[in-house]
TIGU-192733 format. One record per residue (C-alpha): residue in three letters; x, y, z. Coordinates in steps of 0.5 Angstrom, whole numbers, plus 500, padded with zeros to 3 digits. Example, Ala and Ser with C-alpha at 12.3 -4.5 7.8 and 13.67 -1.06 7.14 Angstrom:
ala525491516;ser527498514;
// end
This chain:
met420727662;lys424727655;leu422721650;his428716651;pro432717644;val431710642;leu424710642;asp424717638;ala429714633;val425707632;thr418711631;gln421716627;arg423711623;ile417708622;arg414714620;glu418716615;arg418708613;ser410708613;ala409715609;pro406712603;thr402708605;arg400712612;ser398718608;ala394714604;tyr390711609;leu389718612;ser386720606;arg381715605;leu379716613;asp378723612;glu374722606;ala369717609;ala369722615;ala367728611;arg360724608;asp353725611;arg351720617;gly348714614;ala341715615;asp342722612;arg345718605;met342713604;gly336711600;cys329711605;ala328703603;asn335702605;val334706611;ala328702613;his331696612;ala337698617;phe332700623;ala327695621;gly328690628;leu329696632;pro323698637;ala319703635;asn322709639;asp329706638;lys327708630;phe324715632;arg330717635;val335714630;val331716624;ala327723626;glu331725631;arg338724629;ala341720634;pro348717635;asn347709632;leu352705636;ala355698632;ile356693638;val361688634;asn361682639;ala365675639;tyr361672644;asn360665645;asp359660650;met366656648;leu370661650;ser370662658;ala373669657;his367671652;ala362667655;pro360673659;tyr359677653;gly352674651;gly350679658;phe352685655;pro349688649;pro342689653;val346693658;ile349697652;lys342699650;asp340700655;glu346706657;ala346708649;arg338709650;lys339713657;leu343718654;gly338719647;ala342714643;thr341707640;ala345701639;gln345694635;val349688634;ala352689627;ala355683628;gly358677631;val363674629;pro367667630;ala372665637;met376660638;cys380658644;asp386655643;gly385652650;val381647646;thr384646640;gln392646642;gly396640640;thr390637635;ala388639628;gly384645629;met389649631;glu391650624;leu385654623;ser387658629;leu392664626;phe388665620;ser381665624;arg385673625;asp383675618;val376671618;ile374675625;ala377682621;met373680615;ala367678619;thr368685623;ala368689616;val362684614;gly358688620;leu360695619;ser359696611;his351697613;asp355703614;val349707619;phe353707624;asp357713628;ala361709633;val363701635;leu364698641;met368692640;leu367686644;gly373681645;ile378679649;cys383672646;asp388671642;lys386672634;ile380676637;val382682639;pro387683633;gly381681628;leu377685631;leu383691630;ile384689623;gly377690621;ala376696626;leu381700622;gln378698615;phe373703618;gly378707621;his373714621;leu369712626;pro370713634;thr371705637;val372703644;phe373696645;val370692652;pro374687655;gly370682660;gly376681665;pro380674668;met376668672;pro378668679;ser385665680;gly385657681;leu389652681;ser396656680;asn400656674;thr406653677;glu403647679;lys398646673;ala405646669;lys408641674;val403636673;arg403637666;glu411635666;gln408629671;ala403627666;ala408627661;gln414623663;gly408618665;leu409619673;val401621674;gly394619669;arg390622666;glu385623671;ala390627675;leu391631669;leu384632668;asp383634675;ala389639675;glu386642669;met379643670;lys382646677;ala386651673;tyr381652668;his374653672;ser369659671;pro368664666;gly373669665;thr381669661;cys386664664;thr390667669;phe397667666;tyr399672662;gly398669654;thr395672648;ala389674651;asn391679657;ser398681653;asn391684648;gln389687654;met395690657;leu396693649;met389696648;glu391700656;ala397702653;met394704646;gly388708648;leu383704646;his379701653;val376704658;pro381706663;gly383700667;ala378696665;ala383691663;phe383685669;val376686672;leu374681674;pro367679670;gln363677677;ala365684679;glu360690680;leu365695678;arg364690671;glu358692669;glu359700671;leu366699667;thr361697661;arg356702662;glu363707662;ala365704655;val358707652;arg359714655;thr366714653;ala364713645;leu358717646;gly362722649;ile367723643;val361723637;lys356728642;gly362732644;arg364732637;arg372731639;phe375728632;ala377721636;pro377716630;ile381709631;gly385711624;arg388717628;ile389713635;val392708632;asp398712629;glu406711630;arg406713637;cys400708639;ile404702636;val410704639;asn406704645;ala404697645;met410695643;ala414698649;ala408695654;leu408688650;leu416688652;ala415691659;thr411686662;gly415680658;gly408679653;ser406674648;thr410672642;asn404672638;his405680638;leu411680634;ile406677628;his399680629;trp401688631;val406688624;ala399686621;val395691626;ala399696624;arg399694616;ala391695617;ala393703619;gly398704614;ile404703618;ala410699617;ile413696623;asp418690623;trp422685628;asn429690628;asp423696631;phe421690637;asp428688638;gln431696638;leu426697643;ser428691647;asp435694649;val432700652;val425697655;pro426694661;leu422687664;leu417690669;ala412685671;arg413678673;val407674671;tyr406666669;pro410664665;asn415670666;gly414669674;thr409665678;ala404671680;asp397671675;val394676672;asn389677679;gln395678682;phe398682677;gln393687678;ala392687685;ala399689685;gly398695680;gly396692674;pro397696667;gly396703670;tyr403703674;val407699668;ile404704664;arg405710669;glu413707670;leu414708662;leu411715662;asp415717666;ala422714664;gly421717657;leu419710654;met411711652;his409717648;glu404721653;asp402726646;val397721643;leu390721641;thr386717646;val379714647;arg380719653;glu379726652;gly385726659;gly389722655;leu394716656;arg396720663;glu389717665;tyr390710664;thr395710670;arg390710675;glu386705677;pro377705678;ala373703683;leu365704684;ala364712686;ala361712693;ser357718691;gly356724687;asp354724680;gln360720678;arg358713678;ile366710677;ala372715681;trp379713678;ala385714684;asp393714683;ile395708684;gly402709688;pro408705689;ser407698687;arg403693692;asp408687691;asp415688688;ser416681686;val410682681;val411689678;arg417694680;pro419701678;ala423702672;arg429705676;asp429698679;pro426693674;phe427685674;ser431686667;ala434692664;thr431690657;gly425687654;gly423679654;leu424679647;lys430678641;leu430678634;leu435672633;thr439672625;gly443667622;asn444662616;leu438659619;gly433665618;arg430670622;ser427668629;val424671635;ile426669642;lys421670649;val427670654;ser424674660;ala422667662;val428662660;pro434662666;gln440666664;asp444660664;arg440657658;his441664653;leu446660650;ile444652647;glu450649642;ala448642641;pro446637636;ala440638632;arg434633631;val430634626;phe422633626;asp417634621;ser411634625;gln410635633;glu407629634;ala414626631;leu417629637;gln412627642;ala413620640;ala421620640;phe421623647;lys416617650;ala421613647;gly427616651;glu431618644;leu432625646;asp435624653;arg441628651;asp444635649;val439636643;val436642639;cys430640637;val427642630;val420642629;arg419645621;trp412645616;gln410649621;gly409656618;pro403660615;gln404657609;ala404649611;asn399648615;gly397655618;met403656623;pro399653629;glu401654636;leu406648639;his405649646;lys404642648;leu411641646;thr412645652;pro411639658;pro417634654;leu422639654;ala421642660;val422635663;leu429634659;gln431641661;gly429639669;lys434633668;gly439637666;phe441636659;arg442643654;val435643650;ala432648645;leu427648641;val427651633;thr421652629;asp418655624;gly411655628;arg409659634;met409657641;ser404663643;gly404667649;ala404661654;ser411659652;gly416657658;lys422656661;val425653654;pro430657650;ala424656644;ala426660637;ile420661633;his417664628;val423662623;ser423666617;pro423664610;glu419657613;ala421651610;ala415651606;ala417657603;gly424654602;gly427656608;pro434655611;leu430650616;ala429645610;leu436645609;leu437641616;arg440635617;asp440630624;gly447631627;asp448638625;leu451643631;val445648632;arg447655635;leu441659638;asp445665643;ala440669645;glu445674648;ala449676642;gly442674637;arg444669633;leu440662630;glu446658626;ala448652624;leu455649625;val456647618;asp461648613;ala459654608;gln461650602;glu456643604;trp452648606;ala450651600;arg450645596;arg445641600;glu438640597;pro432642601;ala428637604;lys420638601;ile414637605;ala412630604;asp406630599;ala401626604;gln403631610;arg401636606;ala395633603;gly393631611;asn394638613;gly389641608;his383636610;gly379636617;val375641621;gly375646616;arg382646614;glu380646606;leu375652607;phe383655608;ala388652602;gly386659599;met390663606;arg396658606;arg396659599;asn396667600;ala399667607;leu405672607;ala411671612;ala411671620;glu415678620;glu410681614;gly404679619;ala402672616;cys397676613;thr393674607;trp389680605;leu394683602;
// end
């Protein structure tokens, strides 16, 4: 299929824009790749330290027989349900490596926080920056520089982007990402949201709410809604960094262990086959565009409009929200998974999953097929689904997915849910922001109402409980950007705003904070840049100003007389609030990151 002209044009523009930085990155990659292997290059004491902890047989293999040595970077902890299964992965990986005449070492354990635990708390102010901490921790582990390939064990929100950013600093190494899979379906996401809204209105108490939440989040595996964690897995498939079809196989399934072993075989296949497929070459402009297309086609997490900018930068590639916006105009919405529909990710997988979406996009010319992946067969391999082989030498058999098994969940590109993707760029005198329109009813794409300005999410919740928001209103929550307080997700605001909308009021949210991949049916202009703390225009807004959010026209504006707007002095974040955001639950240690953070559209990077 001929490539769609807009996809081609966006890719070419990114390539031209990135030429100097990408060229410099690839030069460094090639220089690193040309060196002798670590155990041959290093001094004897260095080598002895590197392998002192290995069993004798492994030590002999890696030193005397010059066997490949795999690095395992593991985001295991059992606070994250999605990462709890990873505790048992390293022994499986080491066993498979030994069977193939190789060795494997856990090079690093990286931190991984659960945003579900920290939502609405001070801990959430560490969340975004944890991505860069994970990237740095990955670099520390790989800096021992004795590895021939890497297996990355991570799934959730900031963890996969952090692992990617870290891995791309070692772009000369073949790298395979190893997922763990979603938890089985529990209480439906729709029912969970209903109970949350009832709790916000005081119709049910804490006992009923806790019972619902624990039925929804009930076992090892990722949460079953299509938030940032599961969007990560979709994008890893689209970028060709997984074993094909590995994303949404349950942790408890027998197939899951075999897919993990296949990840070892895949990494060693690159090394032993001397196929030049390091991660820094795989993640090129076409690969990044493929990830963007997959995100748009599935109505994925808005967080990736920040994270994938940072990931691309780590590979010397410059993308911006204009690129996402132009792709969104031509990439159709092919999936409806909660919060964009009622299905969860297990139903998405059963209906056809990532492989179905990738096939439809490839066949419609909306993804680049001529890309490098960790598999020799290229991206077309990612349009098939795995199963345990019935017999023979092959442990896994892949089969074509065929037509959609549930057209209420996934649909073909010729008959999509929407002709355009799920994300939209908004511009105007309030700055640049994004909105996730795929979950928002069509009659809510345009909201014009007086502003109510808040300096914290707690202030908005208090106003809601006091009945002060029972009217048409645009709720503005400022001082929530990277420099102000680390840009926490404001997901706790979804239930009260949904209640107001359910009462028939015209309601929207405007903020320089994040709303996560779980943002729902209320129109929300998020990631407003520049942020208020950096002198952005949200600091000029006053209560009662008429605000217009128009997702169709792509506009976000304060309908204030231009001369009056120009005369206004920006509000300042209160000293007490800024001080409060800098202390407690470790926030003191992140002060340098808040000072150095770039804008959301620049990836909120703290390392540039």
